[in-house]
C-alpha positions in Angstrom: 94.1 105.6 111.5 94.7 101.6 111.0 98.3 100.7 110.7 98.9 99.5 107.1 99.6 95.6 106.5 103.1 95.0 105.5 102.6 93.2 101.9 106.0 91.5 102.2 104.6 89.7 105.2 102.2 87.9 102.8 105.2 86.0 101.2 105.8 84.3 104.6 102.3 83.6 105.4 100.4 80.6 104.3 96.8 79.2 105.4 96.9 77.5 108.7 94.5 75.0 107.6 95.7 74.0 104.0 99.3 75.4 103.9 98.4 77.2 100.8 99.1 80.8 99.7 96.9 83.7 100.6 95.5 86.7 98.6 95.4 90.1 100.3 92.0 91.9 100.1 93.0 95.5 100.9 89.3 96.8 100.8 88.3 94.4 103.4 91.5 94.1 105.3 91.6 90.3 105.0 93.9 87.5 103.9 91.9 85.1 101.6 92.5 81.4 101.5 90.7 80.1 98.5 91.6 76.4 99.4 90.0 76.6 102.8 87.3 79.0 101.5 88.2 81.4 104.4 88.9 85.0 105.0 91.5 85.8 107.8 91.0 89.3 109.3 93.7 91.8 109.6 93.4 94.0 112.9 95.7 96.9 113.5 97.9 95.9 110.7 98.4 92.3 112.3 96.9 89.2 110.3 94.9 87.0 112.7 95.8 83.5 111.5 93.5 81.6 113.6 90.9 79.3 112.0 88.3 80.1 114.7 88.7 83.9 113.9 88.2 83.3 110.0 85.0 84.0 108.4 83.8 81.6 105.6 83.6 83.0 102.1 80.4 83.2 100.4 
């Protein structure tokens, strides 16, 4: 079972590219930056906040 993402962590995290707030997508286990148009993956409950690891949003 995948460890759950701590939603309280979301309050402290910002997009590394734009420094804007992020949205949590529980279904895809990603943090979404609308400003950068990127989705940062959450692996084993840990957000991967590297632009190189993010996927572009459609």
